[in-house]
N, CA, C and O of each residue as an XYZ file, in Angstrom:
316
protein
N      -0.090     -4.366      3.379
C      -0.719     -5.506      2.763
C      -1.662     -4.966      1.690
O      -2.409     -4.015      1.919
N      -1.613     -5.579      0.545
C      -2.462     -5.227     -0.591
C      -3.083     -6.513     -1.101
O      -2.389     -7.514     -1.278
N      -4.381     -6.492     -1.337
C      -5.012     -7.702     -1.862
C      -6.170     -7.358     -2.775
O      -6.841     -6.336     -2.632
N      -6.373     -8.275     -3.735
C      -7.415     -8.092     -4.738
C      -8.646     -8.893     -4.317
O      -8.539    -10.059     -3.937
N      -9.809     -8.259     -4.389
C     -11.077     -8.949     -4.202
C     -11.795     -8.933     -5.556
O     -11.336     -8.256     -6.476
N     -12.881     -9.642     -5.696
C     -13.598     -9.597     -6.984
C     -14.077     -8.192     -7.346
O     -14.247     -7.879     -8.524
N     -14.295     -7.340     -6.331
C     -14.876     -6.018     -6.588
C     -13.902     -4.855     -6.516
O     -14.194     -3.779     -7.038
N     -12.734     -5.047     -5.871
C     -11.828     -3.908     -5.664
C     -10.491     -4.374     -5.104
O     -10.322     -5.531     -4.722
N      -9.548     -3.440     -5.067
C      -8.279     -3.653     -4.377
C      -8.433     -3.116     -2.961
O      -8.927     -2.005     -2.772
N      -8.016     -3.894     -1.962
C      -8.101     -3.505     -0.554
C      -6.691     -3.427      0.022
O      -5.758     -4.026     -0.514
N      -6.545     -2.682      1.120
C      -5.227     -2.546      1.727
C      -5.319     -2.369      3.224
O      -6.365     -2.005      3.762
N      -4.215     -2.630      3.887
C      -4.010     -2.306      5.304
C      -2.560     -1.868      5.433
O      -1.646     -2.579      5.013
N      -2.357     -0.698      6.015
C      -1.016     -0.154      6.223
C      -0.801     -0.029      7.725
O      -1.588      0.621      8.413
N       0.250     -0.642      8.232
C       0.577     -0.613      9.660
C       1.708      0.385      9.890
O       2.761      0.289      9.260
N       1.493      1.332     10.783
C       2.486      2.349     11.106
C       3.065      2.088     12.491
O       2.346      1.719     13.420
N       4.380      2.286     12.614
C       5.040      2.164     13.919
C       5.063      3.492     14.665
O       4.835      3.531     15.874
N       5.340      4.583     13.945
C       5.443      5.900     14.566
C       4.662      6.909     13.750
O       5.079      7.189     12.626
N       3.598      7.460     14.206
C       2.863      7.017     15.385
C       2.175      5.683     15.093
O       1.845      5.378     13.947
N       1.971      4.922     16.113
C       1.396      3.589     15.980
C      -0.051      3.687     15.494
O      -0.839      4.486     15.999
N      -0.378      2.864     14.511
C      -1.745      2.845     14.013
C      -1.873      2.020     12.749
O      -0.882      1.512     12.224
N      -3.097      1.890     12.266
C      -3.405      1.131     11.061
C      -4.360      1.962     10.212
O      -5.324      2.539     10.715
N      -4.074      2.011      8.929
C      -5.001      2.604      7.963
C      -5.413      1.482      7.028
O      -4.567      0.747      6.518
N      -6.702      1.350      6.804
C      -7.160      0.327      5.877
C      -8.289      0.871      5.037
O      -8.911      1.875      5.382
N      -8.546      0.207      3.938
C      -9.610      0.669      3.060
C      -9.491      0.045      1.688
O      -8.951     -1.049      1.523
N     -10.009      0.767      0.707
C      -9.986      0.285     -0.672
C      -9.365      1.350     -1.554
O      -9.362      2.534     -1.218
N      -8.841      0.915     -2.683
C      -8.306      1.847     -3.667
C      -9.402      2.160     -4.682
O     -10.050      1.247     -5.195
N      -9.612      3.431     -4.971
C     -10.612      3.821     -5.963
C     -10.171      3.429     -7.370
O     -11.002      3.166     -8.240
N      -8.875      3.392     -7.583
C      -8.321      3.062     -8.883
C      -7.029      2.315     -8.629
O      -6.274      2.766     -7.768
N      -6.713      1.267     -9.262
C      -7.258      0.724    -10.493
C      -8.433     -0.223    -10.250
O      -8.796     -0.530     -9.114
N      -9.009     -0.668    -11.360
C     -10.088     -1.653    -11.304
C      -9.525     -2.968    -10.766
O      -8.323     -3.209    -10.878
N     -10.364     -3.818    -10.187
C      -9.872     -5.079     -9.641
C      -9.200     -5.978    -10.679
O      -8.429     -6.867    -10.318
N      -9.480     -5.758    -11.937
C      -8.832     -6.540    -12.990
C      -7.474     -5.949    -13.381
O      -6.758     -6.520    -14.203
N      -7.124     -4.800    -12.787
C      -5.872     -4.127    -13.119
C      -4.646     -4.898    -12.661
O      -4.735     -5.813    -11.842
N      -3.512     -4.515    -13.200
C      -2.243     -5.159    -12.884
C      -1.827     -4.874    -11.438
O      -2.079     -3.782    -10.927
N      -1.197     -5.842    -10.781
C      -0.734     -5.634     -9.412
C       0.226     -4.443     -9.275
O       0.167     -3.713     -8.286
N       1.096     -4.249    -10.249
C       2.042     -3.129    -10.185
C       1.343     -1.779    -10.149
O       1.819     -0.852     -9.493
N       0.223     -1.658    -10.842
C      -0.548     -0.415    -10.840
C      -1.183     -0.199     -9.468
O      -1.191      0.921     -8.957
N      -1.710     -1.259     -8.876
C      -2.301     -1.157     -7.538
C      -1.216     -0.866     -6.497
O      -1.445     -0.093     -5.567
N      -0.048     -1.473     -6.647
C       1.053     -1.211     -5.722
C       1.474      0.257     -5.788
O       1.733      0.874     -4.755
N       1.541      0.816     -6.990
C       1.895      2.231     -7.148
C       0.839      3.126     -6.502
O       1.177      4.124     -5.866
N      -0.433      2.776     -6.661
C      -1.507      3.569     -6.057
C      -1.428      3.515     -4.536
O      -1.603      4.535     -3.870
N      -1.166      2.339     -3.986
C      -1.045      2.227     -2.528
C       0.215      2.918     -2.037
O       0.214      3.490     -0.947
N       1.283      2.878     -2.810
C       2.512      3.591     -2.455
C       2.209      5.084     -2.288
O       2.608      5.698     -1.299
N       1.505      5.655     -3.258
C       1.134      7.085     -3.172
C       0.262      7.350     -1.943
O       0.465      8.341     -1.241
N      -0.702      6.473     -1.681
C      -1.587      6.642     -0.523
C      -0.785      6.579      0.769
O      -1.006      7.391      1.667
N       0.135      5.637      0.880
C       0.965      5.512      2.082
C       1.823      6.757      2.286
O       1.996      7.209      3.417
N       2.356      7.313      1.208
C       3.146      8.550      1.326
C       2.273      9.708      1.805
O       2.713     10.525      2.614
N       1.047      9.778      1.312
C       0.124     10.827      1.778
C      -0.156     10.671      3.266
O      -0.163     11.655      4.006
N      -0.382      9.451      3.701
C      -0.685      9.200      5.115
C       0.521      9.455      6.020
O       0.370      9.953      7.136
N       1.714      9.112      5.536
C       2.931      9.253      6.334
C       3.527     10.661      6.256
O       4.384     11.022      7.063
N       3.072     11.451      5.284
C       3.600     12.803      5.066
C       5.094     12.789      4.795
O       5.827     13.658      5.267
N       5.544     11.793      4.030
C       6.954     11.698      3.653
C       7.088     10.746      2.473
O       6.208      9.926      2.214
N       8.204     10.870      1.763
C       8.500      9.945      0.676
C       8.901      8.605      1.274
O       9.601      8.548      2.285
N       8.451      7.533      0.639
C       8.752      6.194      1.119
C       9.343      5.349     -0.009
O       8.956      5.482     -1.170
N      10.262      4.500      0.344
C      10.748      3.467     -0.560
C      10.123      2.162     -0.076
O      10.253      1.798      1.093
N       9.446      1.464     -0.982
C       8.724      0.249     -0.601
C       9.168     -0.905     -1.482
O       9.208     -0.781     -2.707
N       9.501     -2.028     -0.858
C       9.826     -3.265     -1.571
C       8.610     -4.183     -1.468
O       8.114     -4.447     -0.373
N       8.136     -4.665     -2.610
C       6.945     -5.526     -2.659
C       7.341     -6.974     -2.865
O       8.309     -7.273     -3.563
N       6.580     -7.870     -2.250
C       6.734     -9.308     -2.494
C       5.361     -9.950     -2.410
O       4.466     -9.459     -1.722
N       5.213    -11.054     -3.123
C       3.943    -11.781     -3.060
C       3.791    -12.383     -1.678
O       4.752    -12.890     -1.099
N       2.577    -12.323     -1.154
C       2.276    -12.918      0.149
C       1.818    -14.357     -0.066
O       1.824    -14.861     -1.190
N       1.426    -15.004      1.008
C       1.066    -16.424      0.948
C      -0.168    -16.722      0.092
O      -0.217    -17.750     -0.583
N      -1.152    -15.841      0.117
C      -2.379    -16.105     -0.626
C      -2.327    -15.559     -2.034
O      -1.615    -14.587     -2.290
N      -3.068    -16.163     -2.962
C      -3.108    -15.630     -4.332
C      -3.785    -14.260     -4.341
O      -4.820    -14.064     -3.704
N      -3.193    -13.326     -5.063
C      -3.744    -11.980     -5.134
C      -3.407    -11.112     -3.932
O      -4.033    -10.074     -3.721
N      -2.411    -11.531     -3.133
C      -1.988    -10.774     -1.946
C      -0.521    -10.377     -2.088
O       0.299    -11.165     -2.562
N      -0.192     -9.142     -1.671
C       1.182     -8.659     -1.689
C       1.482     -7.949     -0.380
O       0.609     -7.338      0.237
N       2.732     -8.046      0.022
C       3.202     -7.350      1.223
C       4.256     -6.347      0.796
O       5.167     -6.668      0.033
N       4.123     -5.137      1.293
C       5.118     -4.108      1.037
C       5.846     -3.792      2.333
O       5.237     -3.710      3.399
N       7.152     -3.616      2.228
C       7.963     -3.255      3.387
C       8.681     -1.947      3.076
O       9.307     -1.807      2.024
N       8.588     -0.999      3.990
C       9.286      0.271      3.817
C      10.771      0.016      4.037
O      11.185     -0.452      5.098
N      11.558      0.330      3.026
C      12.999      0.125      3.089
C      13.758      1.434      3.281
O      14.967      1.423      3.513
N      13.065      2.547      3.188
C      13.670      3.856      3.393
C      12.592      4.920      3.383
O      11.529      4.742      2.788
N      12.876      6.031      4.048
C      11.891      7.121      4.059
C      12.611      8.456      4.145
O      13.718      8.562      4.671
N      11.953      9.458      3.615
C      12.474     10.804      3.638
C      11.982     11.544      4.883
O      11.262     10.982      5.709
N      12.384     12.819      5.006
C      11.966     13.617      6.148
C      10.470     13.931      6.103
O       9.853     13.897      5.038
N       9.902     14.233      7.254
C       8.496     14.636      7.321
C       8.290     15.888      6.480
O       9.126     16.791      6.472
N       7.160     15.930      5.769
C       6.774     17.120      5.006
C       5.793     17.913      5.850
O       5.025     17.345      6.627
N       5.823     19.211      5.693
C       4.856     20.035      6.454
C       3.425     19.800      6.016
O       2.505     20.413      6.557
């Protein structure tokens, strides 16, 4: 989940294996930045957290300024 607030972009990433949640804010882009730029930044963050390459499909969520990403494919674990 990715969402824009007046002050920043926020996120929550839910993992199945191992089970857990990572949440926080993106340092970049600015809250006025384009959603695609924020999605790319969160994509990179999710790959860092998962230690693997991820393919993510984005769609707008129910609320304005909210997006949901779904992992559609992933690569092998990186050391």
